[in-house]
C-alpha positions as CSV (number, residue, x, y, z in Angstrom):
1,M,-10.2,-29.9,7.8
2,S,-9.6,-29.6,11.5
3,A,-7.9,-26.9,13.6
4,K,-5.2,-29.4,14.3
5,I,-2.0,-29.0,12.3
6,N,-0.4,-32.1,10.8
7,V,3.2,-31.5,11.7
8,D,4.5,-34.1,9.2
9,R,3.0,-32.2,6.3
10,L,4.3,-28.7,7.2
11,Q,7.6,-29.1,5.2
12,E,6.2,-31.4,2.6
13,G,6.8,-29.7,-0.8
14,L,8.2,-26.5,0.9
15,C,10.1,-24.5,-1.7
16,T,12.3,-22.3,0.4
17,K,16.0,-22.0,0.8
18,R,16.1,-21.2,4.5
19,F,12.7,-20.2,5.8
20,G,11.1,-23.1,7.7
21,R,13.9,-25.5,7.0
22,R,14.4,-25.5,10.8
23,L,11.1,-25.6,12.5
24,C,10.0,-25.6,16.2
25,F,6.4,-26.7,16.4
26,L,4.2,-26.6,19.5
27,R,0.6,-27.3,20.1
28,E,0.5,-24.4,22.6
29,V,2.8,-21.6,23.6
30,G,2.7,-18.3,25.4
31,S,4.0,-16.3,22.4
32,T,5.9,-17.6,19.3
33,N,7.8,-14.3,19.2
34,D,9.0,-14.8,22.8
35,L,10.2,-18.3,22.1
36,A,11.8,-17.2,18.8
37,K,13.8,-14.6,20.7
38,E,15.1,-17.2,23.1
39,L,16.2,-19.4,20.3
40,A,17.8,-16.5,18.4
41,A,19.7,-15.5,21.5
42,K,21.1,-19.1,21.7
43,G,22.3,-18.9,18.1
44,A,19.4,-20.2,16.0
45,V,20.1,-19.7,12.3
46,E,18.2,-17.3,10.0
47,G,15.0,-18.7,8.7
48,T,14.3,-20.8,11.8
49,V,10.5,-20.7,12.4
50,V,8.5,-21.1,15.6
51,L,4.9,-22.3,14.9
52,A,2.1,-22.9,17.3
53,E,-1.5,-24.1,17.1
54,K,-2.5,-21.8,19.9
55,Q,-1.0,-18.9,21.8
56,T,-2.0,-18.1,25.4
57,A,-0.1,-14.8,25.6
58,G,-0.1,-13.7,21.9
59,R,0.4,-10.0,21.4
60,G,0.5,-7.4,18.8
61,R,1.9,-3.9,18.5
62,L,2.1,-1.8,21.7
63,D,1.7,-5.1,23.7
64,R,-2.0,-5.3,22.8
65,E,-3.5,-8.8,23.2
66,W,-3.7,-10.9,20.0
67,I,-6.5,-13.4,20.3
68,S,-5.0,-16.7,19.2
69,P,-7.4,-19.7,19.5
70,K,-6.9,-23.0,17.7
71,G,-7.6,-22.8,14.0
72,G,-5.4,-19.8,13.4
73,L,-1.9,-19.8,12.0
74,Y,0.7,-18.2,14.3
75,F,4.4,-18.3,13.5
76,S,7.6,-16.2,14.0
77,V,10.7,-16.2,11.7
78,I,14.2,-15.5,13.0
79,L,16.0,-13.1,10.7
80,R,19.6,-11.9,10.8
81,P,19.6,-9.1,8.1
82,N,22.6,-7.0,7.4
83,I,20.7,-3.7,7.9
84,G,20.7,-0.9,10.4
85,A,18.4,-0.9,13.4
86,S,16.4,2.0,11.9
87,E,15.6,-0.2,8.9
88,V,13.9,-3.1,10.8
89,V,10.5,-1.3,10.8
90,K,10.4,-2.0,7.1
91,L,10.2,-5.7,7.7
92,V,6.5,-5.2,8.7
93,F,5.8,-3.9,5.2
94,V,7.7,-6.8,3.7
95,A,5.6,-9.3,5.6
96,G,2.3,-7.3,5.0
97,F,2.9,-7.3,1.3
98,A,3.7,-11.0,1.2
99,V,0.6,-11.9,3.2
100,A,-1.6,-9.7,1.0
101,E,-0.3,-11.3,-2.2
102,V,-1.0,-14.8,-0.9
103,L,-4.5,-14.0,0.2
104,D,-5.2,-12.2,-3.0
105,E,-3.6,-14.6,-5.5
106,V,-4.2,-18.0,-3.8
107,Y,-7.6,-17.4,-2.2
108,G,-9.0,-14.6,-4.4
109,L,-9.9,-12.3,-1.6
110,R,-10.4,-8.5,-1.6
111,V,-7.3,-7.6,0.4
112,E,-6.1,-4.3,1.8
113,T,-3.0,-3.3,3.7
114,K,-3.5,-0.9,6.6
115,W,-0.7,1.2,8.0
116,P,1.4,0.1,9.7
117,N,1.0,-3.6,10.3
118,D,-2.4,-5.0,9.5
119,V,-3.9,-6.9,6.5
120,L,-7.7,-6.6,6.0
121,V,-10.2,-8.5,4.0
122,N,-13.4,-6.7,3.1
123,G,-12.5,-4.0,5.6
124,K,-11.9,-6.4,8.5
125,K,-8.7,-7.4,10.1
126,I,-7.5,-10.9,9.2
127,C,-3.8,-10.7,9.9
128,G,-1.5,-8.8,12.2
129,I,2.3,-8.6,12.0
130,L,4.8,-7.8,14.8
131,S,8.5,-7.2,14.4
132,E,11.0,-7.1,17.2
133,M,14.8,-6.9,17.3
134,N,17.9,-7.2,19.4
135,T,20.7,-4.7,18.6
136,S,24.2,-3.6,19.6
137,G,24.1,0.1,18.8
138,E,23.0,0.3,15.2
139,K,24.0,-3.3,14.4
140,V,21.0,-5.8,14.3
141,N,21.9,-9.0,16.1
142,Y,18.6,-10.5,15.1
143,A,15.1,-9.6,14.2
144,I,11.9,-11.6,14.9
145,L,9.0,-11.3,12.4
146,G,5.7,-12.6,13.9
147,V,2.7,-13.3,11.7
148,G,-0.8,-14.2,13.0
149,V,-3.5,-15.1,10.5
150,N,-7.2,-15.8,11.4
151,A,-7.7,-18.9,9.4
152,N,-10.1,-21.6,10.5
153,I,-11.7,-19.6,13.2
154,N,-15.4,-18.9,13.9
155,I,-15.2,-15.3,14.8
156,G,-18.7,-15.2,16.4
157,K,-17.8,-18.0,18.8
158,E,-14.1,-17.4,19.5
159,F,-13.6,-13.6,19.6
160,P,-14.8,-11.2,22.3
161,E,-17.8,-9.0,21.5
162,E,-15.8,-5.8,20.9
163,L,-13.8,-7.5,18.2
164,K,-16.5,-9.3,16.3
165,A,-17.4,-6.4,14.1
166,I,-13.8,-5.6,13.1
167,A,-12.2,-9.0,12.7
168,T,-12.7,-11.7,10.1
169,S,-11.1,-15.1,9.1
170,L,-10.5,-17.2,6.0
171,E,-13.3,-19.5,7.1
172,S,-15.7,-16.6,7.4
173,E,-14.7,-15.1,4.0
174,L,-14.5,-18.3,2.0
175,G,-17.3,-20.2,3.7
176,R,-15.0,-23.2,4.3
177,K,-11.9,-24.2,6.2
178,V,-8.5,-24.1,4.6
179,G,-5.5,-26.4,4.9
180,L,-3.3,-24.8,7.5
181,E,-0.2,-26.7,6.2
182,G,-0.7,-25.4,2.6
183,L,-1.3,-21.8,3.9
184,F,1.9,-22.0,6.0
185,R,3.9,-23.1,3.0
186,A,2.5,-20.5,0.7
187,L,3.1,-17.7,3.2
188,L,6.7,-18.8,4.0
189,E,7.6,-19.2,0.3
190,R,6.3,-15.7,-0.5
191,L,7.8,-14.1,2.6
192,E,11.3,-15.5,1.8
193,E,11.0,-14.3,-1.8
194,V,10.0,-10.7,-0.8
195,Y,12.5,-10.6,2.1
196,E,15.4,-11.5,-0.3
197,R,14.2,-8.9,-2.8
198,F,14.2,-6.4,0.0
199,L,17.8,-7.2,0.9
200,K,19.0,-7.1,-2.7
201,E,16.9,-4.3,-4.2
202,G,15.9,-2.2,-1.3
203,F,12.6,-1.0,0.1
204,V,11.1,1.3,-2.4
205,L,9.8,-1.2,-5.0
206,I,8.2,-3.3,-2.2
207,L,6.7,-0.3,-0.6
208,E,5.1,0.7,-3.9
209,K,3.5,-2.7,-4.3
210,W,2.4,-2.6,-0.6
211,K,0.7,0.7,-1.4
212,R,-1.3,-0.8,-4.2
213,Y,-3.2,-2.7,-1.5
214,A,-3.4,0.4,0.8
215,G,-7.1,1.3,0.6
216,F,-6.8,4.0,3.2
217,L,-4.5,6.2,1.1
218,G,-6.3,9.2,-0.4
219,G,-9.0,9.1,2.4
220,Q,-9.6,11.0,5.6
221,V,-8.1,9.1,8.5
222,E,-7.7,9.5,12.3
223,V,-4.5,8.4,14.0
224,V,-4.7,7.8,17.7
225,S,-1.9,7.8,20.2
226,E,-1.6,8.2,24.0
227,A,-1.0,11.9,23.4
228,G,-4.3,12.4,21.5
229,S,-5.5,12.1,17.9
230,L,-4.6,13.5,14.5
231,C,-7.1,13.8,11.7
232,G,-6.3,14.5,8.1
233,L,-5.8,13.3,4.6
234,A,-3.6,10.2,4.2
235,L,-1.3,11.3,1.4
236,D,1.4,8.6,1.4
237,V,3.6,6.2,3.2
238,D,7.1,7.4,2.6
239,D,10.4,5.6,2.2
240,D,11.0,5.5,5.9
241,G,7.6,3.8,6.5
242,A,6.1,7.0,7.9
243,L,2.5,7.9,7.3
244,V,2.3,11.3,5.6
245,L,-0.8,13.3,6.6
246,R,-2.2,16.7,5.7
247,L,-3.9,17.8,8.9
248,E,-7.2,19.5,9.0
249,D,-5.4,22.9,9.5
250,G,-3.4,22.4,6.3
251,A,-0.2,21.5,8.0
252,G,1.8,18.4,6.9
253,K,2.7,15.7,9.4
254,R,4.9,12.5,9.2
255,V,3.7,9.8,11.6
256,F,6.1,7.0,12.4
257,V,5.4,3.3,12.9
258,G,5.5,1.9,16.5
259,D,3.5,4.3,18.7
260,L,0.3,5.0,16.9
261,S,-2.9,3.3,15.8
262,L,-5.0,4.3,12.8
263,R,-8.7,4.3,12.4
264,M,-10.5,5.0,9.1
265,K,-13.2,7.7,9.1
266,N,-16.1,7.4,6.7
267,E,-15.1,8.9,3.4
268,F,-17.3,9.2,0.3
269,I,-14.5,9.1,-2.3
270,R,-10.9,8.3,-2.1
271,F,-7.9,8.4,-4.5
272,V,-5.7,5.4,-4.8
273,E,-2.4,4.9,-6.7
274,G,-2.6,2.0,-9.2
275,C,-5.3,-0.5,-10.2
276,E,-5.4,-4.0,-11.7
277,F,-5.6,-3.4,-15.4
278,G,-8.6,-5.6,-16.0
279,E,-10.6,-3.5,-13.6
280,F,-9.2,-0.3,-15.2
281,K,-10.2,-1.6,-18.7
282,R,-13.8,-2.0,-17.5
283,H,-13.7,1.6,-16.2
284,L,-12.4,2.7,-19.7
285,D,-15.3,0.9,-21.3
286,R,-17.8,2.8,-19.2
287,L,-16.1,6.1,-20.0
288,G,-15.9,5.2,-23.7
289,V,-12.3,6.2,-24.1
290,Y,-9.2,4.6,-25.6
291,K,-11.3,2.7,-28.1
292,E,-9.1,2.8,-31.1
293,E,-7.1,-0.3,-32.0
294,G,-3.9,-0.6,-30.0
295,E,-4.6,2.4,-27.7
296,R,-5.1,0.3,-24.6
297,E,-2.2,-1.9,-25.2
298,K,0.0,1.2,-25.6
299,L,-1.5,2.7,-22.4
300,R,-0.8,-0.6,-20.5
301,A,2.8,-0.6,-21.7
302,F,3.3,2.9,-20.6
303,L,1.9,2.1,-17.1
304,R,3.9,-1.1,-16.8
305,N,7.2,0.6,-17.8
306,G,6.7,3.6,-15.5
307,L,6.3,6.2,-18.2
308,F,2.8,6.9,-16.9
309,N,1.4,6.7,-13.3
310,L,-2.2,5.9,-12.6
311,I,-4.5,7.2,-9.8
312,V,-8.0,5.8,-9.6
313,W,-11.0,7.5,-7.9
314,R,-12.9,4.9,-5.8
315,K,-16.4,5.3,-4.4
316,N,-17.7,2.3,-2.4
317,D,-14.7,0.4,-3.9
318,E,-15.9,1.1,-7.5
319,V,-13.6,2.9,-9.9
320,V,-15.5,6.1,-10.9
321,G,-12.7,8.2,-12.2
322,H,-9.0,8.3,-12.9
323,A,-6.0,10.5,-13.5
324,I,-2.7,9.8,-15.3
325,W,0.5,11.7,-14.5
326,H,4.2,11.5,-15.3
327,E,7.4,13.4,-14.8
328,S,8.2,15.8,-17.7
329,N,10.3,18.7,-18.8
330,T,10.3,21.5,-21.3
331,E,12.2,19.6,-23.9
332,E,10.2,16.3,-24.0
333,H,6.6,15.5,-23.4
334,R,7.9,12.2,-22.0
335,E,11.0,10.2,-22.5
336,G,11.8,10.0,-26.2
337,D,8.9,12.2,-27.3
338,P,10.4,15.7,-28.2
339,R,8.3,18.8,-28.2
340,E,7.9,21.3,-30.9
341,E,9.9,24.5,-30.4
342,E,6.7,26.6,-30.2
343,D,5.5,24.5,-27.3
344,R,8.9,24.5,-25.6
345,E,8.8,28.3,-25.6
346,A,5.2,28.4,-24.3
347,L,6.2,26.0,-21.4
348,R,9.3,28.0,-20.5
349,K,7.2,31.1,-20.3
350,L,4.6,29.3,-18.2
351,L,7.1,27.8,-15.8
352,G,9.1,31.0,-15.4
353,G,12.4,29.4,-16.4
354,K,12.0,26.1,-14.6
355,E,12.8,23.0,-16.7
356,D,11.2,20.0,-14.9
357,F,7.7,19.4,-13.6
358,V,5.0,16.8,-13.1
359,E,2.5,16.6,-15.9
360,L,-1.1,15.8,-15.1
361,H,-1.8,14.1,-18.4
362,E,-5.5,13.5,-18.1
363,V,-8.4,13.5,-15.6
364,W,-11.6,11.6,-16.2
365,L,-14.8,11.1,-14.2
366,L,-17.9,9.1,-15.0
367,E,-20.8,11.4,-16.1
368,E,-23.1,10.3,-13.2
369,H,-20.5,11.4,-10.6
370,R,-19.9,14.9,-12.0
371,G,-21.0,18.1,-10.3
372,K,-20.5,16.7,-6.8
373,G,-17.2,18.5,-6.0
374,Y,-15.0,15.4,-6.6
375,G,-12.8,17.2,-9.1
376,E,-11.8,19.8,-6.6
377,K,-11.2,17.2,-4.0
378,F,-8.9,15.4,-6.4
379,F,-6.8,18.5,-7.2
380,E,-6.5,19.2,-3.5
381,F,-5.2,15.6,-3.0
382,F,-3.0,15.6,-6.0
383,E,-1.2,18.9,-5.2
384,E,-0.4,17.7,-1.6
385,Y,0.6,14.2,-2.9
386,M,3.1,15.7,-5.4
387,R,4.4,18.2,-2.8
388,S,5.0,15.3,-0.4
389,K,7.0,13.6,-3.1
390,G,9.2,16.6,-3.4
391,Y,8.2,17.8,-6.9
392,D,8.5,21.6,-7.7
393,G,5.4,22.1,-9.8
394,I,2.4,20.7,-11.7
395,V,1.5,21.4,-15.4
396,F,-2.1,20.4,-16.3
397,Y,-3.6,20.7,-19.8
398,A,-7.3,21.3,-19.7
399,H,-10.2,21.8,-22.1
400,H,-13.3,20.9,-20.0
401,P,-15.0,23.9,-18.5
402,A,-15.1,22.4,-15.1
403,A,-11.4,21.7,-15.1
404,L,-10.6,25.2,-16.3
405,A,-12.8,26.6,-13.5
406,I,-11.0,24.5,-10.8
407,C,-7.5,25.5,-12.0
408,R,-8.5,29.2,-12.0
409,K,-10.1,28.9,-8.6
410,R,-7.0,27.2,-7.1
411,G,-4.6,29.8,-8.4
412,Y,-2.9,28.0,-11.3
413,R,-0.9,30.2,-13.6
414,E,-2.4,30.3,-17.2
415,G,-0.2,29.8,-20.2
416,G,-2.3,29.6,-23.3
417,F,-2.6,26.7,-25.7
418,I,0.1,24.0,-25.9
419,H,0.0,21.0,-28.3
420,I,0.0,17.5,-26.7
421,E,0.1,14.7,-29.2
422,G,-1.4,16.9,-31.9
423,V,-4.2,18.3,-29.7
424,A,-4.2,21.9,-28.5
425,E,-4.8,22.0,-24.8
426,Y,-4.9,25.0,-22.5
427,G,-1.9,24.9,-20.2
428,F,-1.9,25.6,-16.4
429,Y,1.0,25.6,-14.0
430,L,1.0,25.5,-10.2
431,P,4.4,25.9,-8.4
432,L,4.5,23.7,-5.3
433,R,7.5,25.3,-3.7
434,K,8.2,29.0,-3.2
């Protein structure tokens, strides 16, 4: 397969309603985004795509140069969404999730999203996304969503020395070239699907799926801007697309897309929301838990239906521990699972009259990783994560001596034994708000 795109095959079998139905293709252009803006200003319809084999003035966020030799896939989509100007930043996450899914599902690569606008494979950048807009006040006249994918590129030959260690390509990862026409169709089809979901259902569900690929969450990061740098724990990306940090001095900070870059610092262990269930099952096998017939199917159903939430502990990309949490109250352990009156009274006393809380259902860590301080690191992360989500307090039921010691050290209120699914557990409560 060559670096040359066969223009006659680009729309062959394309299963979209609007995206790519009108196509402007060039062998070489300064910037696909710039040309797309010109076409949009002249009235080009939504879904019009500008595609080029090579860009001579490609750019990324903050006008940084985007190296765009032949062999890559560089395109821009004209959008006319009925959203406010402040919402356009969310399109970067829409595109990032779409690209991540294609690289994961079609090519089987180990993909990560990195805040705010990058997609990585094996820790190296393979795709950058740039959104731009034209507005009249808060009204969006049009938005341009630019996507650049390093596809059939020899990074060692085509990229400058300073980028060789941090960039990769499909050719480098797969050991072969890919069909650019097929890649283009797969990306456009997924992008249109996710974009329409965003317009109909909102941003929250797409963001949650984007975060499942976000390997930096739960790790120590450094965010760099012209004003200096911020170092801290990456707790979350919130519903506005802002990165939520807990700084090294303990203060919270929301950092917004558009004026910052992010660099990962080396981190021994990190805490990530969600996990592919097949990988999680292998972790459960190593732990030797959920072995009874039907237990894992029940757990999977709870996770799929949102009754439980999963956080996995990763060390060198291996799952070494996990925690399960869910929203709860004094009347029900979870939806449809009423508590005994004795336990209701014990919880009311523990919570000091509050009714609702987050329940940390279980915490597990592989034997060989115990005694290294990971448990306390997790509780530190989990408390800040729940606080950033606006919850009032955490209830945790413990029986392991290490967990009891951590809760007491961190100032959890003790409440005696409470029965959870027939098992007596020692209850602890930490209020997150004064």
